[in-house]
C-alpha positions in Angstrom: 0.0 0.0 0.0 1.1 3.6 -0.6 2.4 5.4 2.4 0.0 8.2 1.6 -3.0 5.8 1.7 -5.4 6.1 4.7 -4.6 3.3 7.1 -7.1 0.5 7.5 -9.7 1.0 10.2 -10.9 -2.0 12.2 -14.2 -1.6 14.1 -15.7 -3.9 16.7 -19.2 -2.8 17.9 -19.9 -3.0 20.8 -16.4 -3.5 22.2 -17.9 -4.5 25.5 -20.9 -6.9 25.7 -22.3 -9.9 27.5 -21.1 -13.2 26.2 -24.4 -14.2 24.8 -24.7 -11.0 22.7 -23.4 -10.5 19.2 -20.9 -8.0 17.9 -20.2 -6.5 14.5 -16.7 -6.5 13.0 -15.8 -4.5 9.9 -12.7 -3.1 8.2 -12.6 0.1 6.1 -10.0 1.9 4.0 -8.7 -1.3 2.3 -7.9 -1.3 -1.5 -10.7 -3.0 -3.4 -10.2 -6.7 -4.0 -7.6 -7.0 -1.3 -7.3 -10.5 0.4 -7.1 -10.0 4.2 -7.5 -12.2 7.2 -9.5 -11.4 10.4 -7.9 -13.0 13.4 -9.1 -13.4 17.0 -6.7 -14.3 19.8 -7.5 -15.1 23.5 -5.2 -16.1 26.3 -7.1 -18.2 28.8 -6.8 -18.1 32.6 -4.6 -21.3 32.2 -2.3 -19.3 29.9 -3.2 -21.3 26.8 -3.7 -19.4 23.6 -6.9 -19.8 21.5 -7.5 -18.4 18.1 -9.9 -18.2 15.2 -9.6 -16.6 11.8 -11.4 -16.1 8.5 -10.1 -15.3 5.0 -11.8 -12.4 3.3 -11.6 -10.2 0.1 -12.5 -6.6 0.4 -15.4 -5.3 -1.7 -15.4 -2.5 -4.3 -15.5 0.0 -1.5 -12.5 -1.4 0.2 -14.5 -2.8 3.2 -14.9 -6.2 4.9 -17.8 -7.0 7.1 -17.9 -10.3 9.0 -21.7 -10.1 8.9 -22.1 -9.3 5.2 -19.1 -10.9 3.5 -18.0 -14.5 3.0 -15.1 -16.0 4.7 -13.4 -18.2 2.1 -11.4 -20.3 4.5 -9.9 -20.4 8.0 -11.5 -21.9 11.1 -14.9 -21.0 9.6 -16.5 -20.2 6.2 -19.4 -18.2 4.9 -21.2 -15.2 6.4 -20.6 -15.8 10.1 -20.8 -12.6 12.3 -19.6 -14.6 15.4 -17.3 -17.1 13.7 -14.3 -15.4 15.4 -15.6 -16.7 18.7 -17.4 -20.0 18.2 -14.7 -21.5 15.9 -11.9 -20.7 18.4 -9.4 -23.6 18.9 -6.0 -23.9 20.7 -3.1 -22.5 18.7 -0.8 -25.0 17.0 1.5 -26.7 19.5 -0.8 -26.3 22.5 -1.5 -29.0 25.0 -3.9 -31.7 23.8 -7.5 -32.1 25.0 -8.0 -28.5 26.2 -11.4 -27.0 27.1 -12.0 -23.2 27.4 -14.0 -22.4 30.5 -14.2 -19.1 32.4 -13.3 -19.4 36.1 -13.3 -15.7 37.2 -16.6 -14.5 35.9 -16.1 -11.1 37.4 -13.4 -10.3 34.9 -14.2 -10.2 31.2 -12.9 -12.6 28.5 -10.5 -10.4 26.5 -10.3 -11.1 22.8 -7.8 -9.4 20.5 -9.2 -8.9 17.0 -6.8 -8.0 14.2 -6.7 -7.7 10.4 -3.7 -9.0 8.4 -2.8 -8.6 4.8 -3.2 -11.8 2.7 -4.4 -15.3 3.5 -1.6 -17.9 3.6 1.1 -16.9 6.1 -0.9 -14.0 7.5 0.6 -14.6 11.0 4.0 -13.7 9.7 2.8 -10.2 8.8 2.2 -7.4 11.3 -1.5 -6.5 11.9 -2.8 -3.7 9.7 -5.1 -2.7 12.5 -6.4 -4.2 15.8 -9.0 -3.8 18.5 -9.7 -5.3 21.9 -13.2 -6.6 22.8 -14.5 -7.5 26.3 -16.9 -10.4 26.7 -18.6 -10.2 30.1 -20.5 -12.9 32.0 -22.1 -10.5 34.5 -24.2 -7.5 33.7 -23.6 -4.3 35.7 -25.2 -4.7 39.1 -25.3 -8.5 39.3 -24.4 -9.7 42.8 -22.1 -12.7 43.3 -22.5 -14.4 46.7 -20.4 -17.3 48.0 -22.7 -19.9 49.5 -21.5 -22.1 52.4 -24.7 -22.9 54.2 -26.1 -26.1 55.5 -23.1 -28.0 54.0 -24.0 -26.6 50.6 -21.2 -25.2 48.4 -21.9 -22.9 45.5 -22.2 -19.4 44.2 -25.5 -17.5 44.0 -25.9 -14.7 41.4 -28.6 -12.1 41.9 -29.8 -9.9 39.1 -29.6 -6.1 39.5 -32.5 -4.3 41.0 -34.8 -4.8 44.0 -36.5 -8.0 42.7 -37.9 -10.4 43.6 -36.7 -12.6 40.8 -37.4 -16.2 39.7 -34.7 -18.6 40.8 -32.7 -21.5 39.3 -30.6 -24.3 40.8 -27.9 -24.7 38.1 -25.9 -28.0 37.9 -23.0 -29.0 35.6 -21.8 -32.5 34.8 -19.5 -35.3 36.0 -16.3 -33.3 35.6 -17.0 -31.9 39.0 -15.9 -28.6 40.5 -17.8 -25.3 40.6 -18.7 -23.8 37.3 -20.2 -20.3 37.6 -20.4 -18.9 34.1 -23.8 -20.1 33.0 -25.4 -18.9 36.3 -23.7 -15.6 35.9 -25.2 -15.2 32.4 -28.6 -16.3 33.7 -28.5 -13.7 36.4 -27.7 -11.1 33.8 -30.9 -12.2 32.1 -33.1 -11.8 35.2 -32.8 -15.1 37.1 -31.3 -15.6 40.6 -29.2 -18.6 39.9 -27.2 -20.8 42.3 -24.2 -22.6 40.6 -24.0 -25.7 42.7 -20.9 -27.8 43.5 -22.0 -31.3 44.2 -20.1 -34.0 42.4 -17.0 -33.7 44.6 -19.0 -33.6 47.8 -17.2 -36.4 49.6 -19.5 -36.2 52.7 -22.5 -37.4 50.7 -22.2 -41.0 51.7 -25.8 -42.1 51.3 -28.8 -41.6 49.1 -30.6 -39.8 52.0 -27.7 -37.4 52.5 -27.4 -36.7 48.7 -31.1 -35.9 48.3 -31.0 -33.7 51.4 -28.0 -31.8 50.0 -30.0 -30.9 46.8 -33.1 -30.0 48.8 -31.1 -27.7 51.0 -29.5 -26.0 48.0 -33.0 -25.6 46.3 -34.3 -24.0 49.6 -31.4 -21.6 49.7 -32.5 -20.2 46.4 -36.2 -20.5 47.3 -36.0 -18.6 50.6 -33.6 -15.8 49.5 -35.4 -12.5 50.1 -34.9 -11.5 46.4 -36.4 -14.7 45.0 -40.0 -15.5 44.2 -40.4 -18.7 46.4 -43.0 -20.3 44.0 -40.9 -19.7 40.9 -37.8 -21.7 41.2 -36.6 -24.1 38.5 -33.9 -26.7 37.9 -31.2 -26.5 35.1 -28.7 -29.2 34.3 -26.3 -30.4 31.7 -25.1 -34.0 31.3 -25.0 -35.5 34.9 -26.6 -32.2 36.0 -29.6 -33.2 33.9 -29.7 -36.6 35.6 -29.6 -34.8 39.0 -32.4 -32.5 37.8 -34.6 -35.5 37.0 -33.5 -37.2 40.2 -34.6 -34.2 42.4 -37.9 -33.8 40.5 -38.8 -37.5 40.9 -37.4 -38.4 44.3 -37.9 -35.3 46.5 -41.1 -34.7 48.5 -39.7 -31.2 49.5 -38.6 -29.8 46.1 -41.4 -28.7 43.8 -39.7 -27.1 40.8 -41.6 -24.7 38.7 -39.9 -26.1 35.6 -36.8 -28.1 34.5 -34.2 -27.7 31.7 -32.2 -30.7 30.8 -29.4 -30.6 28.3 -28.1 -33.9 27.0 -29.0 -35.7 30.1 -30.1 -39.1 31.2 -32.8 -40.6 33.5 -30.5 -43.6 34.3 -29.4 -43.4 37.9 -28.2 -45.7 40.6 -29.0 -45.3 44.3 -26.1 -43.0 45.0 -23.3 -41.1 43.1 -20.8 -43.7 44.4 -23.0 -46.5 43.0 -23.2 -44.5 39.7 -19.5 -44.2 39.5 -18.9 -47.9 40.2 -21.4 -48.9 37.5 -19.7 -46.6 35.0 -16.3 -48.0 35.9 -17.5 -51.6 35.6 -18.9 -50.9 32.1 -15.9 -49.0 30.7 -15.2 -52.0 28.5 -18.4 -51.2 26.5 -17.0 -47.8 25.5 -15.9 -47.3 21.9 -12.3 -46.0 21.4 -11.6 -44.4 18.1 -8.4 -44.2 16.1 -7.3 -41.1 18.1 -7.7 -42.9 21.4 -10.8 -40.8 22.2 -13.4 -42.6 24.4 -17.0 -42.5 23.4 -19.3 -43.5 26.3 -22.7 -43.5 24.5 -22.7 -47.3 24.2 -22.4 -47.6 27.9 -25.6 -45.7 28.3 -27.3 -47.9 25.8 -26.2 -51.0 27.6 -27.6 -49.7 30.9 -31.1 -48.9 29.6 -32.9 -51.3 31.8 -36.0 -50.6 33.9 -34.1 -51.0 37.1 -31.8 -48.1 36.2 -34.5 -45.6 35.3 -35.8 -42.8 37.4 -39.6 -42.7 37.3 -39.9 -39.6 35.2 -43.6 -40.1 35.0 -43.7 -38.5 38.4 -42.5 -35.2 37.1 -45.3 -32.7 37.4 -43.8 -29.5 36.0 -42.9 -28.3 32.5 -39.6 -29.8 31.3 -37.4 -28.9 28.3 -35.1 -31.5 26.9 -32.2 -30.2 24.6 -30.4 -32.9 22.7 -27.5 -33.1 20.2 -28.0 -36.0 17.8 -24.2 -36.5 17.5 -23.8 -36.8 21.3 -21.0 -39.4 21.7 -21.0 -39.3 25.5 -24.6 -40.1 26.2 -27.3 -41.7 24.1 -29.3 -38.6 24.9 -31.7 -38.7 22.0 -32.7 -42.3 22.7 -33.0 -41.5 26.4 -35.1 -38.5 25.6 -37.5 -40.7 23.6 -37.7 -43.1 26.5 -38.5 -40.1 28.8 -41.2 -39.1 26.5 -42.7 -42.6 26.4 -42.6 -42.8 30.2 -44.3 -39.4 30.6 -46.8 -40.3 28.0 -47.7 -43.5 29.9 -48.1 -41.4 33.0 -50.3 -38.9 31.2 -47.7 -36.1 31.6 -46.3 -35.8 28.1 -48.0 -32.4 27.7 -45.5 -31.1 30.1 -42.5 -32.1 27.9 -40.9 -29.9 25.2 -38.1 -31.4 23.1 -35.6 -29.8 20.8 -33.0 -31.8 18.8 -30.0 -30.7 16.7 -28.4 -32.8 14.0 -24.6 -32.8 14.2 -24.5 -31.2 17.6 -22.5 -32.9 20.3 -22.8 -33.3 24.1 -21.5 -30.0 25.4 -24.2 -27.6 24.3 -23.3 -24.5 26.2 -24.3 -20.8 26.1 -23.9 -19.3 22.6 -20.6 -18.5 20.9 -18.7 -20.9 23.3 -16.1 -22.8 21.3 -17.0 -26.3 20.2 -15.1 -29.1 22.0 -15.3 -32.4 20.1 -13.0 -34.2 22.6 -11.3 -33.0 25.8 -9.4 -34.3 28.8 -11.4 -36.0 31.5 -10.7 -37.5 34.9 -12.8 -40.5 35.8 -14.4 -39.9 39.2 -13.4 -42.4 41.9 -10.1 -43.3 40.0 -6.8 -41.8 39.1 -7.4 -42.5 35.5 -7.4 -39.7 32.9 -8.5 -40.0 29.3 -9.8 -38.0 26.4 -13.6 -38.1 26.1 -15.3 -37.8 22.8 -18.2 -35.4 23.1 -19.2 -35.3 19.4 -20.6 -32.6 17.2 -19.3 -30.7 14.2 -18.2 -27.1 14.8 -20.6 -25.1 12.7 -23.9 -27.1 13.4 -22.9 -27.3 17.1 -22.4 -23.5 17.2 -25.8 -23.1 15.6 -27.3 -25.4 18.1 -25.9 -23.5 21.0 -27.2 -20.2 19.7 -30.7 -21.5 18.9 -31.1 -23.6 22.1 -30.1 -20.6 24.2 -32.9 -18.6 22.7 -35.3 -21.4 23.3 -34.1 -22.0 26.9 -34.6 -18.3 27.7 -38.0 -18.3 26.1 -39.0 -21.4 28.1 -37.8 -19.9 31.4 -39.5 -16.6 30.5 -42.8 -18.5 30.0 -42.7 -20.7 33.0 -40.8 -18.6 35.6 -42.0 -15.1 34.7 -45.3 -16.3 33.4 -45.4 -14.7 30.0 -43.9 -15.3 26.6 -42.5 -11.8 25.8 -38.7 -11.6 25.8 -37.0 -10.1 28.8 -35.5 -6.7 28.3 -31.7 -6.7 28.3 -30.4 -5.6 31.7 
């Protein structure tokens, strides 16, 4: 380019937004027909670098817009306004089996966006222009409260304002630990949400203690002064969905207003310890692919006996099942069909809503989260680590995350707020 030429201008709007909101990326002042690459780079809290990029050609006006123009290659293709987020992957040479998850939700996810001349070898050239965008998990005014009450461990997020608000008990899967980011986003959308740590709860030594733990957690949400006590629901992914159905069928204390289950199962042993032992005993039924990735869906199929099933016909509240049809961890679609049959037999199928997504995998998370087809996993109750195959293809999985989030928020709006109109952004 001529030194006298106006330098390229890269715009990201808005530069600061919630993680489930979109942004617009455009470049101006390029020569017409110039091949350029848009690049996104993020350094995780574990100090791993993640990137995404798309190859573009500027139009007759010398502009590139991620929303209006085609990416001709890179980590995504086509007109994809958010491709620089959902197609993120570890940079070449990174550790294997990584999964990107936000731990400190009170700090934003920082993503550096840059534009480079050319397509092949673009990294070797200095950026023509760059910008920094902040992706937040908490809206201004959201309260984060550590919960250590009645033996319960978790984090409660309260939306801004006086309330009262509907509430949610939010449970993740068998990887254990305390994951706060979905609850933080839910609070930013108007729901008091308790992110619950439960899988690593070593003092839960019996079925009675386990159920009491969840009942206590539910009541912490229910009895909070800023929560509507009769409008508290359950939300789970993977094992968290199993726990959701477990609570809804077993507890005489918990009366959820609604349930959301993402790629879950109604197969459950008497305790988590029993559940672990059954899984370990059946690991030989797992399929291991050419990359030594372990797919556990066949284990679930082998365990589909009446003795292993929760009596989901007892569920008396609206329930939303979200399933990826390429789930390689759980036979979630087959299990969802069985749940539907059991609820139909009990006369409760009218309470069930199902959404399914072809080529989506197990880890259907809030929108624009990167797709993880396989990641490292530690088997509970053992010292063994392996790479679990979750399934899904990146583009359809990203579409499923975006669409399911809209449907989940609409479902919660209807059954916790009591109307179908969308909640105003906080």
